[in-house]
C-alpha positions in Angstrom: 41.1 -23.3 8.0 37.3 -23.8 8.6 36.0 -27.3 7.8 33.3 -27.3 5.1 30.2 -29.4 5.9 27.3 -30.4 3.8 25.1 -28.3 6.1 27.2 -25.2 5.6 27.2 -25.8 1.9 23.4 -26.1 1.7 22.9 -23.0 3.9 25.4 -20.9 1.8 23.7 -22.1 -1.4 20.3 -21.2 -0.1 21.4 -17.7 0.8 23.1 -17.2 -2.5 19.9 -18.4 -4.3 17.7 -16.1 -2.2 20.0 -13.1 -2.9 19.9 -13.8 -6.6 16.1 -13.7 -6.6 16.0 -10.1 -5.1 15.1 -7.9 -8.1 17.3 -5.0 -8.8 15.8 -1.5 -8.7 14.9 -0.4 -12.2 16.9 2.5 -13.6 15.8 5.3 -16.0 18.5 7.6 -17.3 20.9 6.4 -14.7 18.5 7.4 -11.8 16.7 4.9 -9.6 13.0 4.9 -9.8 11.6 5.6 -6.4 8.6 3.5 -5.5 5.7 5.6 -4.1 3.5 4.5 -1.2 0.1 6.2 -0.9 -1.6 5.6 2.5 -5.1 7.0 3.0 -7.1 7.0 6.2 -10.9 7.4 6.1 -13.2 8.6 8.9 -16.8 7.5 8.1 -19.7 9.9 8.6 -21.4 7.0 10.3 -18.5 5.3 12.1 -20.7 2.5 13.6 -22.3 1.6 10.2 -21.0 -1.8 9.1 -22.9 -1.3 5.8 -21.0 2.0 5.1 -17.7 0.4 5.9 -18.4 -2.6 3.6 -19.5 -0.2 0.8 -16.3 1.9 1.2 -14.1 -1.2 1.2 -15.8 -2.4 -2.0 -15.1 1.0 -3.6 -11.5 1.0 -2.6 -10.9 -2.4 -4.0 -12.2 -1.2 -7.3 -9.1 1.2 -7.5 -7.0 -1.9 -8.3 -8.3 -1.6 -11.9 -6.1 1.4 -12.4 -3.1 0.2 -14.4 -0.4 2.1 -12.4 -1.6 0.5 -9.1 1.0 -2.2 -8.4 -0.4 -3.3 -5.0 -3.5 -2.3 -3.1 -4.3 -3.3 0.5 -7.5 -2.3 2.4 -7.6 -2.4 6.1 -9.6 -1.6 9.2 -8.5 -0.8 12.7 -6.6 -3.6 14.4 -7.5 -4.5 18.0 -4.0 -3.8 19.2 -2.8 -2.4 22.6 -4.1 1.1 23.1 -1.1 3.5 23.5 -0.9 7.3 23.3 1.0 7.2 20.0 -1.6 5.0 18.3 -4.4 6.8 16.4 -7.6 4.7 16.7 -10.0 7.3 15.4 -10.2 6.2 11.7 -12.4 3.4 10.3 -10.9 2.3 6.9 -7.5 2.6 5.3 -6.0 2.0 1.9 -2.4 1.3 1.1 -1.4 1.6 -2.5 2.1 1.1 -4.1 3.2 2.7 -7.4 6.5 2.2 -9.3 7.1 5.9 -9.4 5.6 9.4 -9.1 4.3 9.4 -12.6 2.2 6.3 -11.8 0.8 8.0 -8.7 0.0 11.1 -10.8 -1.8 8.9 -13.4 -3.8 7.4 -10.5 -4.9 10.8 -9.2 -6.4 11.9 -12.5 -7.7 8.4 -13.6 -11.4 8.2 -14.3 -11.7 5.2 -12.0 -10.3 7.2 -9.1 -12.5 10.3 -9.9 -15.5 8.0 -10.0 -14.5 6.5 -6.7 -14.4 9.9 -5.0 -17.8 10.9 -6.7 -19.6 7.6 -5.8 -18.2 7.0 -2.3 -17.3 10.5 -1.0 -20.6 10.9 0.7 -19.5 8.0 3.1 -16.6 9.8 4.7 -16.3 13.0 6.8 -12.5 13.2 6.8 -9.7 11.8 4.7 -5.9 12.0 5.5 -3.3 11.0 2.9 0.3 10.2 3.5 2.5 9.9 0.4 6.1 8.8 0.6 8.9 7.5 -1.6 10.9 4.5 -0.5 14.5 5.3 0.2 
């Protein structure tokens, strides 16, 4: 029989407490809601323009006003090791999380998003979108 120590007890209690704090996936009609991740990459018309980059980042941050956006992250190219599998051709990226596909659909047709495209679309020459559901 394994001897119980105070250290083992504290470690076990901490693990149990952490496990209890992990939220369960919400369910609707018995089916799990699949979180949606919306990752967008922007290629600026003027890739060397810091002003254009700052303006686009400002516009992207405004998308957080849309009620179905649960998390929004804006990024620029990291100065990581150059490898053949790493695409370093883009300038700005947005990463948005939604609770479900309905939330992502609301985002697409929301006036804030439509205004973003209208007001900032002249800054980019190319956009690539990757949408996925978390499994």
